N, C-alpha and C positions, 0 to 999 in steps of 0.2 A: 567403375566397379564399386559395389557396396557389399559389405558382409558384416557379421556381428554375432553376439551371443544372446541367449535368452535368459534374462534375469529371473524369470518365473521359476524355472526348474534347474538352472545352472548348466544346461546343455549348450553346446556350441552349435549355432545354426550354420549348416554346411551349404545352404543355398547361396548362389552368387548371381548378382544382377549386373549385366554389362550394358552400358548406354553408349550408343553411337550418335553423336550430334548430326542433325540433318544436313548441316553445311558441308560435311565431309563427302556428300554424294552430289554436290552441285558443280563439280569440276575441279580442276587443278588449283592448289592453294598458291597464292602469291608468295613471293620470297623477298625478304629484306636482305639485299645483297651487300649493303655496307651501312655501318652506323658510325658516324664520325666520332662520337663521344658517348660513353655510357654513364658519365657523371654529369647529371643535369642540375641546373640551378633555376629557381623560380624566376619567371619572366624571360627566360632564354628563348632563342630560336634555334632549334636543333635540326640538322640536315641528315636525311637518310636517302639511300637509293633503293629502288625496288626493280624487280625483273619485268614488271608491266604496270600500267596505270592503276592506281587505287582510288577508291572513293572517300575513304576516311581512315583515321588512325586513332587508336585508343590506348590508354594505360589502364591495366587491371591489377589490383593489389593481389598478391598471392593468397590463396585460400587458407583459412584457419577454421575449419568446420568441426563443430561438436554438437551432438544431439540436435541435428537438423538446423542448426543456426551457425551463421558465419559472421561473427562480430567484426571481422577485419575486412569485410567486403567493401570494395571501392572501385567505381568505374569512372574514368576521367576522359572526356572527349578532348582531342587535340586539334584545334583549327589548323588548317594546312593551306599551303600554296604550292602549286605544281610548276616546275620549271623544266627546261630542256625540250628539244623538239619531240621526243618520244614520251614525255610525261613521266619519266622514271626518277627524276630528281625532285624530292619533296622536302619542303621546309615546314617544320612543326612548331607551333606556338605553345610554349609551356605556361600554364597558369601562374600568376603572381600571387595567388591566394593559397596559403598553406592550409586553410580550413577546407578547401575543396580537395586537396591532395596532400595529406600529411607526409612529412619526410620519410624516406625509406625506399625499399626496393619495389619495383613495379615490372610487370610484363608488358612490353610494347608490341601491339598487334597492328599490322597493316591489313585493311579490309577492302576487297574489290567490290565492284558494282553489284555482284550477285550475293553479297553478304558473306563471302568466304574469307576467313581470316588466315593470315600467315602463321607459321610457327613463331612463337614469341622470342623476342630478344630482351634480355634483362637490362634495365637501366636503374640507376640510383639517383633519386631525387633528394636534393639537399638545398639549404638556404646559403646565402653568402656568409662569410666569416663572422659578420656582425650579428647574424641571426642566431640567437641562443636556443637551446632546447626548450626553454620555457616559452619563448616566442612562437616557435614552430609546432610545438606539441599540442596536446589537448589544452584548451584555454580554460583557466579558472579565473573567473571575474572577482574583483574585490568584494562585491556585495554578497557573494555566495557564503562567506564565512560569518558575516555580520550584517544581515539584512536590516535596512532601515528605510524610512520614508512612509508615504501614505499609500494605503490600499485603495485602488481606484474602484473597487466593487465588481460584482459579477457582470459579465457581458461586455466589459470595456477592454476588449482585446484588439490589437492591431491586426489587420488582415494581411498587410504586406510591409516590406521595408524597401525603399529605393536602393537600387544597386548601381554604382557608378560604372561607366563604360570600361574602366580598367579591370573590373571584376567580371563583367559580362563576357569578355573575350573579344577576339579580333576576327573580322570578316576578311578572309584572305582572297576574296574575289577582286580586291582593289589594291593597287600599289605593289610595292616590293616587299620582301620578307621582313624588313625592319620597320615597316609602317603598319600601325595598328588602327584600322578603321573600325570603330566600335560596332558590335552586332546590335547593341541597344543604345540608342542615344539618350541623353538626359531628358527627364520628363518634360522640361519646358520647351524642348525642340519638337515642333510639329512633324508629323509623319508625312512630309511632302519633300519633293526633290529640292525645291528652293530653300526650305528651312534647313534641311540636312546639309546642303552644300554651303549655305551661309555659315553654319557652325564649323564645318571643316575648314573653310577659308579663314574664319576668325581664329582658329587654332593652328594656323600655318601648316596645313597638310600639303599644300602645293599640288602639282600635277599628279593625278591618280589614273593610271592606266587600268583598264578592266582586264582581269586575268580569266580568259576563257569566254564562254558565251552567256553565262548566267549573270544576272544583275539583281540579286535579291533585295537590295536596298533602294532600287529604282533611282540610281544616280546617273545613269547613262540613257536618258529618255530618247535621244536621237540615234542611239546605237552606233556611235562612231568609234567606240573603243576607248574613249576617254571619259571618266566620270566627272561630273560637275563642270562640263564645258559651257560655253555661252548658250548653245542651243538647248542644253539640258535645263538650265536655270530658267530660260524663257518659257519652256514648256511646263516646268514644275508646278 
């Protein structure tokens, strides 16, 4: 609902606009039936249960809208892995990067395959005891107060910055809830089954079972349910 006044003549605008999101007309909403812990820490794996299988889970910062702008807006995807015979036990991977999700309160939504979200549950995201407010809040770099160094000149901008796998997130199609197979491998790793499996073996990932039928990283080429098996690497 939106309403407001008219600053031009000082009159109050009595018109009311009511918006009904389309997802409310796509069927029954999923329900988060249990939340093990509402106090979350960066890098955690948090478990929830739902009344039926879901496709994804998200954190959304509470709104702080003024003059058509929401400076507090934040949408954080939570990589998930599904357990249980009925797919209603879900482990959520919490980002380890406070730049992606600053500390504070968030609404947790579980979303089904039709894009219909649950009613939100409130969770509080915080760092470990050693993480201070300065570390986790808005970052002020040392060079901001006293800039120095050489100016590189116009047009000398970097187009991108390499992001390590720990920041990119975990692909929960592989392994158990406490195993983080990176969604994006380091730049030096070729996008082939053999190269990715060699990197996983080098970093002691061990046996990786495939969760479900999807294989987005192409680690199970022979479709036997085990990623980076002998048949997969031979095909890679």
